[in-house]
Each structure stands twice: as C-alpha cells, then as structure tokens.
Backbone as CSV, one residue per row, in Angstrom:
resi,resn,N_x,N_y,N_z,CA_x,CA_y,CA_z,C_x,C_y,C_z
1,THR,64.863,100.653,96.920,63.539,101.469,97.170,63.134,101.655,98.393
2,GLU,63.153,100.674,99.509,62.723,100.692,100.694,63.545,101.952,101.370
3,ALA,64.979,101.712,101.157,65.699,102.709,101.982,65.797,103.939,101.391
4,ILE,64.950,104.263,100.482,65.152,105.317,99.486,63.688,106.456,100.357
5,THR,62.618,105.531,100.122,61.265,106.005,101.227,61.437,106.329,102.199
6,SER,62.390,105.489,103.261,62.688,106.217,104.250,63.473,106.913,104.581
7,TYR,64.436,107.218,103.668,65.603,108.481,103.807,64.580,109.707,103.961
8,ASN,63.450,109.276,102.549,62.648,110.547,102.082,61.854,111.295,103.600
9,LYS,61.123,109.896,104.316,60.680,110.105,105.000,61.099,110.622,106.288
10,ALA,62.409,110.370,106.646,63.048,111.464,107.832,63.353,112.439,107.291
11,ILE,63.721,112.668,106.260,63.544,114.169,105.819,62.485,115.093,105.967
12,GLU,61.439,114.572,105.654,60.218,115.175,105.736,59.837,115.302,107.232
13,ILE,60.252,114.549,107.917,60.239,114.953,109.832,61.519,116.085,110.004
14,GLN,62.353,115.713,109.141,63.557,116.703,109.998,64.344,117.120,109.104
15,PRO,63.650,118.142,108.251,64.416,118.615,107.320,65.706,119.004,106.842
16,ASP,66.730,119.720,108.537,67.878,119.318,108.235,69.011,118.386,108.933
17,TYR,68.239,116.865,108.399,68.989,115.610,109.128,70.202,115.409,108.099
18,ALA,71.603,115.873,108.602,71.731,115.793,107.362,72.705,114.201,107.208
19,VAL,72.646,113.607,108.088,72.939,111.883,107.846,72.084,111.088,106.853
20,ALA,70.682,111.788,107.196,70.048,111.378,106.210,70.008,111.659,104.890
21,LYS,70.195,112.728,104.387,70.592,113.467,103.300,71.782,112.992,102.397
22,THR,72.704,112.707,103.571,74.012,112.380,103.187,73.587,110.857,102.221
23,ASN,73.284,109.701,103.286,72.626,108.385,103.057,71.880,108.273,101.885
24,LEU,70.911,109.203,101.514,69.741,109.116,100.231,70.868,109.521,99.014
25,GLY,71.845,110.280,98.883,72.505,110.787,98.037,73.565,109.491,97.497
26,VAL,73.861,108.675,98.955,74.776,107.380,98.612,73.748,106.775,97.767
27,VAL,72.540,106.087,98.344,71.727,105.544,97.507,71.117,105.612,95.915
28,LEU,71.011,106.809,95.929,70.343,107.130,94.646,71.671,107.068,93.464
29,GLN,73.220,107.619,94.164,73.768,107.149,93.559,74.329,105.515,92.770
30,LEU,73.917,104.929,93.909,73.698,102.954,93.518,73.188,102.709,92.309
31,THR,72.146,103.875,92.429,70.752,103.652,91.103,71.067,104.539,89.781
32,GLY,72.131,105.195,89.870,72.410,105.712,88.863,72.124,107.685,88.153
33,ASN,71.262,107.441,89.576,70.820,108.789,89.564,71.582,109.823,90.339
34,TYR,72.586,110.469,89.447,73.327,111.244,90.054,73.149,112.674,90.391
35,SER,72.165,113.049,89.041,71.275,114.514,89.557,70.743,114.569,91.082
36,GLY,70.154,113.737,91.254,69.420,113.245,92.377,70.267,113.169,93.373
37,SER,71.664,112.254,93.209,72.245,112.413,94.477,73.020,113.188,95.004
38,LYS,73.120,114.253,93.851,74.480,115.204,93.731,73.212,116.730,94.836
39,LYS,71.844,116.533,94.763,71.152,117.498,95.412,71.191,117.646,97.017
40,TYR,71.414,116.199,96.896,71.484,115.871,98.975,72.988,116.017,99.151
41,LEU,74.074,115.383,98.322,74.935,115.582,98.755,75.771,117.061,98.839
42,THR,75.355,117.766,98.054,75.574,118.705,98.316,75.649,119.668,99.223
43,SER,74.567,119.573,99.858,74.014,120.106,101.521,75.117,119.446,102.257
44,GLY,75.633,118.457,101.935,76.495,117.665,103.320,77.904,118.342,103.540
45,ASN,77.986,118.213,105.048,79.035,119.038,105.265,80.229,118.285,105.819
46,SER,79.965,116.796,105.850,80.867,115.871,105.926,82.062,115.292,105.054
47,ASP,82.973,114.915,105.272,84.395,114.586,104.383,83.228,113.024,103.624
48,LYS,82.632,112.392,104.046,81.502,111.290,103.526,81.210,111.760,102.376
49,ALA,80.004,113.066,102.689,79.192,113.171,101.508,80.264,114.143,100.465
50,ARG,81.405,114.805,100.968,81.555,115.309,99.855,82.325,114.586,98.859
51,SER,82.956,113.330,99.801,83.908,111.805,98.826,82.529,111.414,97.518
52,PHE,81.634,111.491,98.158,80.529,110.452,96.870,80.211,111.821,96.168
53,LEU,79.905,112.962,96.756,80.049,114.150,95.814,80.891,113.863,94.367
54,LEU,81.610,113.551,94.736,83.120,113.622,93.773,82.795,112.714,92.499
55,ARG,82.129,111.851,93.287,81.430,110.347,92.561,81.085,111.300,91.512
56,CYS,79.701,111.697,91.617,78.825,112.177,90.888,79.717,113.173,90.332
57,LEU,80.251,114.498,90.254,80.978,115.497,89.586,81.738,114.647,88.293
58,TYR,82.171,113.784,88.784,83.230,112.646,88.174,81.907,112.143,86.232
59,TYR,81.120,111.452,86.711,80.144,110.958,86.318,79.551,111.951,85.339
60,GLN,79.384,113.158,85.662,78.335,114.306,85.236,79.436,114.945,84.137
61,ASN,81.001,114.485,83.927,81.810,115.154,83.408,81.987,116.887,84.074
62,ASP,81.711,116.932,85.487,81.891,118.048,85.480,83.342,118.293,86.209
63,GLU,84.314,119.092,85.116,85.461,118.884,85.491,85.870,120.179,86.569
64,ALA,85.070,121.042,86.540,85.433,122.383,87.487,85.113,121.958,88.569
65,GLY,83.609,121.406,88.589,83.527,121.050,90.443,83.944,120.038,90.899
66,PHE,84.774,118.454,89.717,85.687,117.905,90.480,86.576,118.401,91.240
67,HIS,87.507,119.640,90.315,88.778,119.987,91.028,88.357,120.814,92.245
68,ASN,87.173,121.379,92.412,87.321,121.965,93.819,86.904,121.646,94.971
69,THR,85.993,120.129,94.644,85.536,119.656,95.480,86.900,118.429,96.111
70,LEU,87.593,118.151,95.165,88.760,117.453,95.574,89.640,118.158,96.469
71,LYS,90.111,119.490,95.859,90.675,120.611,96.402,90.183,120.447,97.784
72,GLU,88.956,120.813,97.769,88.423,120.996,99.902,89.005,119.575,100.472
73,LEU,89.004,118.579,99.609,88.927,117.065,100.198,90.424,117.224,100.763
74,THR,91.065,117.480,100.011,93.012,117.585,99.851,93.007,118.432,101.026
75,SER,92.448,119.266,100.996,92.774,120.717,102.540,92.822,120.165,103.605
76,SER,91.587,119.055,103.943,91.444,118.546,105.274,91.722,117.207,105.086
77,ASP,92.703,116.796,104.275,93.760,115.597,104.408,92.600,114.259,104.435
78,THR,91.650,114.122,103.922,90.481,113.441,103.900,91.052,112.329,103.006
79,CYS,90.950,110.813,103.435,91.708,109.978,103.091,90.803,108.462,103.093
80,ASN,90.276,108.731,101.399,89.936,107.158,101.991,89.695,106.483,100.100
81,ALA,89.403,105.432,99.948,89.726,104.302,98.542,89.095,104.662,97.635
82,LEU,87.602,105.783,98.126,86.395,106.547,97.105,87.664,107.132,96.409
83,ILE,87.906,108.262,97.218,88.610,109.455,96.477,89.611,108.990,95.757
84,GLY,90.796,107.844,96.263,92.085,107.179,95.627,91.191,106.805,94.015
85,SER,90.018,106.071,93.873,89.864,105.480,92.910,89.548,106.344,91.775
86,LEU,88.923,107.854,92.415,88.391,109.149,91.514,89.237,109.318,91.098
87,VAL,90.260,109.679,92.092,91.359,110.680,90.979,92.218,109.732,90.192
88,SER,92.139,108.519,90.034,92.984,107.989,88.900,92.240,107.946,87.882
89,LEU,91.038,107.721,87.980,89.767,107.710,87.021,89.789,109.383,86.323
90,ALA,89.763,110.165,87.217,90.058,111.518,86.915,91.201,111.801,86.085
91,GLU,92.184,111.566,86.185,93.745,111.791,85.489,93.309,111.632,83.953
92,SER,92.885,110.217,83.783,92.429,109.822,82.526,91.141,111.205,82.044
93,LYS,90.228,110.984,82.424,89.518,111.663,81.594,89.538,113.183,81.686
94,PHE,89.837,113.459,82.450,89.956,115.269,82.136,91.336,115.629,82.080
95,ASP,92.290,114.507,81.658,93.926,114.567,81.355,94.591,116.072,81.864
96,ASN,94.443,115.446,83.328,94.740,116.319,84.391,95.857,115.227,85.400
97,LYS,96.356,115.983,86.370,97.502,115.672,87.371,96.687,115.960,88.927
98,TYR,96.350,115.247,89.503,95.771,115.876,90.978,96.217,114.928,91.896
99,TYR,96.550,115.335,92.984,97.235,114.157,94.143,96.403,113.668,94.744
100,ASN,96.639,112.571,94.989,95.542,111.655,95.175,96.109,111.436,97.309
101,THR,95.145,111.748,97.862,95.325,111.585,99.473,95.783,109.862,99.913
102,PHE,95.047,108.871,98.957,94.942,107.661,99.532,96.087,107.185,99.101
103,CYS,95.928,106.919,97.728,97.532,106.001,96.998,97.377,106.911,95.503
104,GLN,99.287,107.107,95.699,99.386,107.994,94.032,99.534,107.018,93.006
105,LYS,100.013,105.526,93.580,100.749,104.578,92.938,100.318,103.218,93.593
106,PRO,98.921,103.010,93.174,98.273,101.802,94.244,99.038,100.378,93.380
107,LEU,98.935,100.323,92.333,99.423,99.384,91.379,100.927,99.078,91.772
108,GLU,101.790,99.787,92.804,103.078,99.701,93.125,102.709,98.909,95.031
109,TYR,101.776,98.687,94.985,101.338,98.707,96.666,100.563,97.339,96.390
110,ILE,101.129,96.418,95.663,100.169,95.003,95.608,101.028,93.808,96.362
111,LEU,100.679,93.123,97.221,101.579,92.427,97.631,100.779,91.151,97.452
112,THR,101.825,90.030,96.998,100.970,87.977,96.355,101.969,87.503,97.634
113,CYS,101.455,86.260,98.115,102.260,85.337,98.553,101.623,84.104,98.456
114,SER,102.064,82.989,98.564,101.801,81.611,98.305,101.535,80.983,99.691
115,MET,100.532,80.870,100.337,100.424,79.731,101.385,100.596,78.043,101.112
116,PRO,101.217,77.806,102.084,101.490,75.921,101.895,100.331,75.842,101.694
117,TYR,99.767,75.008,100.755,98.414,73.974,101.008,98.541,72.975,101.792
118,ASP,98.634,73.271,102.749,98.845,71.937,104.022,97.612,71.485,104.671
119,ASP,97.634,70.956,105.812,97.145,70.396,106.529,96.744,71.967,107.488
120,VAL,97.569,72.824,107.508,97.076,74.003,108.521,95.706,74.788,107.548
121,PHE,96.190,74.967,106.300,95.596,75.521,105.464,94.254,75.047,105.109
122,LYS,94.116,73.475,105.196,92.677,72.777,105.157,92.187,72.976,106.121
123,ARG,92.344,72.810,107.536,91.998,73.336,108.865,91.121,74.719,108.871
124,ALA,92.389,75.287,108.548,91.863,77.004,108.868,90.703,77.636,108.038
125,PHE,90.838,77.323,106.856,90.219,78.070,105.548,88.847,77.029,104.663
126,ILE,90.259,75.803,104.393,89.077,74.902,103.666,87.867,74.113,104.486
127,GLN,88.096,73.531,105.508,87.266,72.803,106.188,85.702,73.851,106.924
128,PRO,86.298,75.157,107.103,85.367,76.356,108.173,84.239,76.758,106.706
129,THR,85.138,76.905,105.034,84.489,77.060,104.459,83.713,75.774,103.771
130,ASN,83.757,75.136,103.925,82.463,74.038,103.212,81.558,73.751,103.951
131,LEU,81.626,73.876,105.316,80.444,74.308,106.458,79.730,75.434,106.398
132,ALA,80.585,76.561,105.716,79.682,77.765,105.628,78.791,78.058,104.731
133,LEU,79.575,77.639,103.667,78.682,77.265,102.244,77.494,76.685,102.370
134,GLU,77.166,75.177,103.398,76.209,74.895,103.541,74.958,75.347,104.746
135,ARG,75.779,76.779,105.445,74.554,77.328,106.522,74.701,78.642,106.184
136,THR,75.229,79.004,105.214,75.158,80.423,104.962,73.980,80.856,103.591
137,SER,73.484,82.044,103.372,72.763,82.256,102.091,73.614,83.278,101.653
138,SER,73.582,82.851,100.128,74.048,83.925,99.312,73.104,85.453,99.123
139,ARG,73.627,86.278,98.727,73.268,87.748,98.285,73.559,87.990,96.678
140,GLU,72.877,88.968,96.445,72.123,89.414,94.816,73.555,89.632,94.664
141,GLN,74.386,90.108,93.637,75.379,90.611,93.232,75.333,90.251,91.936
142,LYS,75.024,91.917,91.441,75.030,91.981,90.056,76.565,92.291,89.349
143,LEU,77.559,92.315,89.794,78.553,92.417,89.199,79.126,91.005,88.539
144,LEU,78.341,89.963,89.109,78.982,88.588,88.810,78.015,87.678,88.212
145,THR,78.816,86.882,87.335,78.047,86.143,86.198,78.497,84.525,86.530
146,ASN,77.386,83.711,86.284,77.751,82.309,86.409,78.741,81.584,88.172
147,GLY,78.168,83.071,89.296,78.375,82.336,90.553,77.299,83.175,91.097
148,GLU,78.113,83.082,92.838,76.924,83.275,93.919,78.047,83.912,94.597
149,GLN,77.493,84.903,95.919,78.446,85.500,96.732,77.755,85.102,97.824
150,THR,78.265,85.061,98.935,77.608,84.653,100.709,77.166,86.449,101.049
151,ALA,76.330,85.928,101.552,75.813,87.040,102.381,76.491,87.336,103.375
152,GLY,76.300,88.534,104.206,77.127,89.407,105.604,78.317,88.807,105.491
153,ASN,78.951,88.908,107.036,80.450,88.870,107.363,80.471,87.805,107.547
154,LEU,81.644,86.703,107.239,81.507,85.561,107.607,82.360,85.038,108.907
155,PHE,82.785,86.374,109.380,83.962,85.934,110.353,83.273,86.491,111.576
156,THR,81.990,87.270,111.278,80.885,87.498,112.485,79.878,86.345,112.255
157,LYS,79.565,85.967,111.522,78.449,85.211,111.521,79.104,84.155,112.322
158,PHE,79.988,83.769,111.878,80.780,82.216,112.364,81.646,82.537,112.631
159,PRO,81.973,82.803,114.026,83.122,83.699,114.702,83.799,82.555,115.206
160,SER,83.812,81.484,115.822,84.605,80.294,115.764,84.674,79.317,115.043
161,LEU,83.968,79.342,113.796,84.523,78.330,112.629,85.606,79.319,111.735
162,PHE,85.950,80.348,111.552,86.935,81.096,111.249,88.116,81.663,112.055
163,ASP,87.842,81.141,113.372,88.918,81.872,114.341,90.367,82.051,113.548
164,GLU,90.665,80.721,113.435,92.245,80.679,113.102,92.341,81.474,111.557
165,ALA,91.374,81.229,110.841,91.343,81.977,109.485,91.982,83.132,109.555
166,GLN,90.876,83.932,110.674,90.915,85.340,110.901,92.167,86.045,111.470
167,LYS,92.723,85.219,112.113,93.892,85.299,112.719,95.225,85.813,111.820
168,ILE,94.916,84.519,111.318,96.147,84.372,109.978,96.180,85.666,108.726
169,LEU,95.048,85.907,108.697,94.618,86.706,107.832,95.352,88.020,108.538
170,ALA,94.953,88.157,109.625,95.882,89.563,110.051,96.627,89.329,110.867
171,GLU,97.461,88.545,110.700,98.999,88.583,110.906,99.590,89.015,109.451
172,TRP,99.053,88.443,107.997,99.159,89.019,106.814,99.052,90.467,106.864
173,VAL,98.089,91.357,107.288,97.850,92.557,107.204,99.115,92.953,107.539
174,ASN,99.392,92.776,109.153,100.494,93.605,109.880,101.648,93.380,108.951
175,TYR,101.767,92.366,108.304,102.745,92.055,107.670,102.853,92.984,106.768
176,TYR,101.842,93.218,106.063,101.491,94.193,104.364,102.271,95.791,105.348
177,VAL,101.691,96.157,105.797,101.478,97.492,106.423,103.020,97.499,107.303
178,GLU,103.987,96.630,107.951,105.102,96.871,108.171,105.638,96.674,106.972
179,TYR,105.869,95.668,106.154,106.758,95.921,104.731,106.652,97.308,103.944
180,PHE,105.516,97.894,103.960,105.236,99.604,103.432,105.831,100.411,104.300
181,ARG,106.096,100.332,105.490,105.787,100.828,106.548,106.794,102.921,106.008
182,ASP,107.481,102.658,105.515,108.264,103.407,104.845,107.830,104.144,103.764
183,SER,106.430,103.867,103.435,105.964,104.627,102.437,105.283,106.112,103.003
184,ASN,105.143,106.865,101.906,104.259,108.219,102.498,103.378,108.107,101.639
185,GLU,102.696,106.958,101.269,101.323,107.170,100.921,100.285,107.355,102.013
186,GLY,99.107,108.236,101.666,98.530,108.356,102.681,97.455,107.226,103.451
187,PHE,97.331,106.569,102.419,96.744,105.052,103.343,97.537,104.289,104.090
188,ILE,98.898,104.486,104.019,99.754,103.772,105.215,100.388,104.969,106.214
189,ARG,100.401,106.176,105.669,100.672,106.973,106.604,99.321,107.412,107.507
190,ASN,98.295,106.794,106.886,96.650,107.206,107.634,96.222,105.960,108.146
191,TRP,97.081,105.184,108.820,96.637,103.545,108.686,95.684,103.820,109.824
192,PRO,94.638,102.921,109.748,93.554,102.978,110.967,93.901,102.386,112.004
193,LYS,94.145,103.024,113.163,94.346,102.608,114.319,93.425,101.207,114.917
194,LYS,92.270,100.798,114.422,91.601,100.169,115.043,90.860,99.763,113.633
195,TRP,90.920,98.265,113.565,89.989,98.121,111.873,90.052,96.254,112.481
196,SER,88.575,96.008,111.232,88.488,95.073,111.621,88.158,93.771,109.815
197,ILE,88.139,92.709,109.623,88.317,92.210,108.487,86.851,91.700,107.885
198,ASN,86.212,91.711,107.268,84.955,91.909,106.425,85.221,91.244,105.471
199,ALA,84.686,89.383,105.550,85.158,88.516,104.439,83.912,87.797,103.781
200,TRP,83.854,87.310,102.632,82.753,86.837,102.042,83.350,85.721,100.824
201,LEU,82.176,84.585,100.695,83.352,84.036,99.483,82.566,84.197,98.114
202,VAL,83.487,84.085,97.171,82.503,83.962,95.789,83.036,82.593,95.309
203,ASN,81.952,81.904,94.808,81.778,80.395,94.000,81.504,80.972,92.829
204,MET,82.195,80.913,91.729,82.008,81.008,90.274,81.701,79.264,89.662
205,GLN,80.949,79.094,88.616,80.646,78.102,87.756,81.581,78.393,86.224
206,SER,81.085,77.605,85.970,82.105,77.608,84.474,81.552,78.609,83.861
207,GLY,82.345,79.449,83.309,82.090,80.745,82.545,81.424,81.817,83.573
208,GLY,82.236,82.003,84.621,81.776,82.697,85.603,83.044,84.073,85.783
209,GLN,82.456,85.282,85.899,83.394,86.260,85.804,83.041,87.464,86.568
210,LEU,83.980,88.109,87.318,83.482,89.584,88.037,83.674,90.871,87.538
211,ASP,82.945,91.898,86.995,83.109,92.338,86.646,83.959,93.771,87.320
212,PRO,84.464,95.173,86.728,85.364,95.983,87.213,84.846,96.266,88.266
213,HIS,85.345,96.968,89.899,84.767,97.383,90.905,85.775,97.694,91.919
214,ILE,85.322,98.829,92.716,86.071,98.469,93.986,85.385,98.265,95.554
215,HIS,86.250,98.144,96.247,85.018,98.243,97.910,85.896,99.539,98.102
216,GLU,84.571,100.710,98.381,84.807,102.013,98.652,84.970,102.065,100.383
217,GLN,84.007,100.888,101.152,84.477,100.875,102.493,85.491,100.477,102.919
218,GLY,86.295,99.692,102.420,87.442,98.980,102.578,88.625,100.062,102.563
219,TRP,89.908,99.615,103.015,90.959,100.486,103.374,92.143,99.337,102.465
220,LEU,92.202,98.377,103.018,92.841,96.931,102.185,91.842,95.993,101.777
221,SER,91.877,95.143,100.592,91.555,94.267,100.071,92.225,93.183,99.400
222,GLY,91.464,92.123,100.104,92.341,90.494,99.818,91.602,89.666,99.059
223,SER,91.890,88.379,98.500,91.533,87.558,98.243,92.379,86.335,98.269
224,LEU,91.877,85.178,99.045,92.768,84.281,99.019,92.220,83.013,98.161
225,TYR,92.794,82.304,97.123,92.044,81.416,96.653,92.520,79.739,97.015
226,LEU,91.025,79.155,97.041,90.964,78.074,97.777,90.956,76.877,97.261
227,SER,90.457,77.014,95.872,89.942,75.923,94.846,89.843,76.788,93.427
228,ILE,91.109,76.475,92.913,91.406,77.082,91.527,91.545,76.150,90.518
229,PRO,90.465,75.777,89.668,90.730,75.047,88.777,92.185,75.098,87.672
230,SER,92.579,74.225,87.182,94.025,74.351,86.165,93.445,75.052,85.004
231,ALA,94.208,76.455,84.241,93.351,76.900,83.228,94.306,76.366,82.163
232,ILE,93.757,76.416,80.717,94.127,75.930,79.554,95.211,76.440,79.051
233,ASP,94.607,78.434,79.774,95.787,79.408,78.757,96.618,79.876,79.365
234,ASN,96.576,79.157,80.947,97.280,80.360,82.383,96.412,81.629,82.308
235,VAL,95.769,82.155,81.883,94.918,83.292,81.819,93.514,83.560,82.289
236,SER,92.974,82.144,81.915,91.628,82.013,82.642,91.590,81.762,83.785
237,GLY,90.232,83.100,84.588,90.216,83.181,85.481,91.112,84.069,86.680
238,ASN,92.043,84.343,85.848,93.058,85.233,86.835,92.383,86.707,87.132
239,LEU,93.108,87.207,87.900,92.640,88.432,88.677,93.111,89.358,87.893
240,VAL,92.540,90.643,87.352,93.096,91.591,87.558,93.050,93.183,87.586
241,LEU,93.947,93.888,88.176,94.055,95.114,89.084,94.229,96.082,87.918
242,SER,93.256,97.305,88.528,93.479,98.184,87.218,93.066,99.544,88.016
243,LEU,93.643,100.452,87.721,93.410,101.833,87.397,92.228,102.361,86.927
244,THR,91.629,101.901,86.221,90.251,102.390,85.107,89.086,101.379,85.823
245,ASP,88.149,101.883,85.413,86.928,101.040,85.706,86.575,99.893,84.480
246,LYS,87.168,100.089,83.342,87.156,99.150,82.035,88.003,98.065,81.992
247,ARG,86.946,96.915,81.768,87.482,95.882,80.880,88.420,95.743,80.049
248,THR,89.704,94.787,79.915,90.402,95.351,78.698,91.009,94.123,78.473
249,GLU,91.846,93.589,77.610,92.705,92.484,77.284,93.744,92.423,78.146
250,PRO,94.064,91.190,79.039,95.436,91.310,80.003,96.492,91.741,79.100
251,ASP,97.299,92.683,79.357,98.956,92.506,78.889,99.852,93.069,80.057
252,ARG,100.591,92.138,79.985,101.672,92.259,81.152,102.543,93.687,80.866
253,LYS,102.588,94.410,79.921,103.196,95.581,79.972,102.466,96.983,80.289
254,ALA,101.079,96.885,80.213,100.232,98.005,80.515,100.553,98.743,81.876
255,ALA,100.427,99.936,81.897,100.671,101.074,82.748,99.932,101.424,83.946
256,ASP,98.640,100.766,83.085,97.181,100.912,84.356,96.616,99.955,84.929
257,ALA,97.090,98.685,84.589,96.785,97.415,85.106,97.812,96.169,84.955
258,LYS,97.591,95.373,86.186,98.703,94.357,86.697,97.404,92.882,86.477
259,MET,98.116,91.851,85.875,97.009,91.037,85.985,98.214,89.621,86.715
260,ILE,96.830,88.906,87.911,97.766,88.532,88.988,97.126,86.828,88.423
261,GLU,98.402,85.790,88.157,97.989,84.630,88.099,97.555,84.219,89.319
262,VAL,96.620,83.269,89.354,95.866,82.747,90.538,96.350,81.139,90.125
263,SER,96.451,80.924,91.646,96.921,79.215,91.967,96.167,78.689,93.777
264,ASN,95.732,77.681,93.866,95.348,77.485,95.126,96.640,77.969,96.173
265,GLY,95.734,78.549,97.475,96.590,79.364,98.354,97.607,80.114,98.152
266,LEU,97.278,81.161,96.906,97.598,82.152,96.682,96.682,83.560,97.474
267,LEU,97.549,84.403,97.980,96.785,85.670,98.825,97.004,86.891,97.886
268,CYS,96.079,87.316,97.873,96.940,88.795,97.322,96.294,90.195,97.933
269,LEU,97.248,90.762,98.209,96.208,92.009,99.276,96.854,93.357,98.360
270,PHE,95.653,94.067,98.446,96.098,95.453,97.211,95.141,96.601,98.057
271,PRO,95.599,97.982,97.775,94.551,98.655,98.246,93.381,99.307,97.503
272,SER,92.448,99.438,98.268,90.832,99.027,98.581,90.639,100.404,96.931
273,SER,91.450,101.050,96.856,90.965,101.956,95.843,91.613,101.661,94.466
274,LEU,91.892,100.405,94.150,92.442,99.440,93.148,90.851,98.802,91.754
275,TYR,90.582,98.933,90.830,89.561,98.715,90.286,90.129,96.871,89.945
276,HIS,88.879,95.780,90.203,89.362,94.738,90.391,88.540,93.885,89.695
277,TYR,88.913,93.130,88.428,87.885,91.859,88.026,88.336,90.734,87.479
278,THR,87.768,89.784,87.269,88.487,88.685,87.057,87.843,88.171,85.464
279,LEU,89.172,87.721,84.729,88.654,87.045,83.424,87.830,85.946,83.374
280,PRO,87.099,85.700,82.430,86.246,84.303,82.441,86.939,82.919,82.513
281,PHE,86.236,82.020,82.531,87.096,80.527,82.982,86.091,79.675,82.669
282,GLN,86.417,78.251,81.713,85.924,77.403,81.590,86.007,76.006,82.134
283,HIS,85.525,75.726,83.151,86.313,74.296,83.890,84.659,73.658,84.119
284,LYS,84.952,72.366,84.676,83.714,71.294,85.220,83.992,72.075,86.609
285,LYS,85.202,72.282,87.072,85.139,72.602,88.610,84.636,73.986,88.763
286,ASN,84.043,74.270,90.412,84.217,75.326,90.298,85.519,76.400,91.175
287,ARG,85.052,77.646,90.907,86.914,78.818,91.313,86.044,78.737,92.384
288,LEU,86.971,79.179,93.976,86.274,79.470,94.971,87.356,80.309,95.640
289,VAL,87.219,81.550,96.388,87.662,82.992,96.994,87.217,83.198,97.888
290,LEU,88.001,83.267,99.297,87.699,84.092,100.132,88.230,85.740,99.796
291,ALA,87.258,86.122,100.004,87.600,87.889,99.548,87.277,88.679,100.941
292,PHE,88.021,89.573,101.218,88.166,90.253,102.412,88.542,91.612,101.844
293,ASP,88.184,92.826,103.264,88.386,94.079,103.315,88.628,94.394,104.690
294,VAL,89.728,95.123,104.868,90.380,95.448,105.940,89.492,96.826,105.889
295,VAL,88.795,96.824,107.350,87.328,98.322,107.212,87.904,98.761,108.473
296,PRO,88.046,100.264,108.418,88.216,101.192,109.488,87.022,100.932,110.436
297,PHE,86.983,100.951,112.126,86.511,101.036,112.771,86.087,102.795,112.507
298,GLN,84.691,103.086,113.064,84.165,104.530,112.674,84.145,105.108,113.997
C-alpha cells in the first residue's frame, strides 16, 4: 500500500516517469488489480514492462493481446523466467503453440544430486543455518502454510557465516551450465555473464506446504534439503515441478509435472520458469530447506 502511494506521488510530480509507471504496474499486479496494472504497463517501452503486461493479458484472457505482446518480446529476443512460465500456461489456456524464448522444455532441465551428509556438509550448511535461524527474522509468506521463511538474502546478511556454502552452491551452478552447455534453450544461450545467489530458509512444521509459484526475478532456482523427516508414504513433503500453476495429485507419468523425492542432502536445480510446490507432510520434526535463486546482475 505504501509503495502504491509513493509511485502515484512520483508520477504526479513527473507524469512521464517510465520507471515509476512500470513499478506501479508490477505492484498493482501483486494485488490482483490486472486492469489497473495494464494501464501503467501498456505505456512502458521496456522489456520488463512488456513482460509483466504479458501476465495481465494472460489473466484477462486476452488471447490476441497476449499473442501480439509475446511477438514483440520474441522479436527483441527478450529472455526471462516470467515469459517462460506464461508461455507454458498460455499454450494450455489458449490451445496454441508459442515460441518460448526462455525454455521450451523446462522439465528436461531439472538436475538433482545427493550431497554426502558428512562433516563438510554440516560445517558448510547445517551449523550456519542453525545460527542464522537464531539471528534473523521471518517474513510474511502467503504461499506458505504452517511454516516460516527467513527475510532477506542470507548470503549478504551473513557473508562470513555462509561463505563455504555459497562457494559450494556456485560450483554446482557452474556444473549445471556446463552439463547443459550444448543446449539451444534461451536461458542457457543467454546465461548471464554476471550473477549472484539469493538464498533463504523455509522451515515447515507438521501440516506444512508451499503453494505453486515461480521466481520471476530468478534465472535458475534451487533447493537444498537440510532436514527432511522420513515420509510414511514416500510422497509426503516431496517437491513437485510443473508447467502449470495448479496443484494436482502427483503422477509419475504426468507430461506437465515431475515429482522429486526429497531427502537429506538432496540438491535440486531447475529453470526459474517452472512452477513448484510441496506436498503436505505430517511429522513431529520440522522440514528445513535452503532455497535459492541465481539472479542476473542488472
């Protein structure tokens, strides 16, 4: 609410302030006001404005507008996770095929590995995490049920504490890029020359779950499982990666979703355009995950 007031005041002072108009459009979108958002984003000439305008057009069921705006973005070779997710959603909603500048087949770009749950892992991840949980506050997260998410980027708030953890994750990110180096997907071809890792903790209690969402500011997203209670049915608490924003029953044969069986030490890397959510779990122990995004430098 304060951001909306501030941006409106900025535009009142300087009516042609394009950045303020774009940011106001984005904030209004977060409130579900797509008509108001569209008003400000339509006047923007930046790739950011057009990318978020694409989301307005999708939720307003404006197929023609969506098609034309996507055509503009494609012609300028604009590549970001928001476009990637919206194209996947629109192909189902509008029953049409579109070129996805970010990633045509994101489910084929999921990479998992199991880190040894040894002394190095405990020193780099477990011990710093326990200290960080004592020293940092949580933030409001409406997508999260029965859980807390830490506020801010742990790697910049506690640089010395997570120095080793950040180096290890950076090595895995570089491995990911090398592993898919022959791919022609946009997010690999346009891999940012400079990037950083933004990390936070998700601590869930019994009955906890995370609703479907994407990280539109990210390029590559990841989750490292620090403490995972053993599931009674081998499904509870698992991660689901999907082309859609709907929560569905996990199906190993589904063409539009993939379930990841999580365990202590598992690392999962995936394009930030993929929707992801967790299945609820019941256990007396908490489920603790280090989540992170590879974020391009602007």
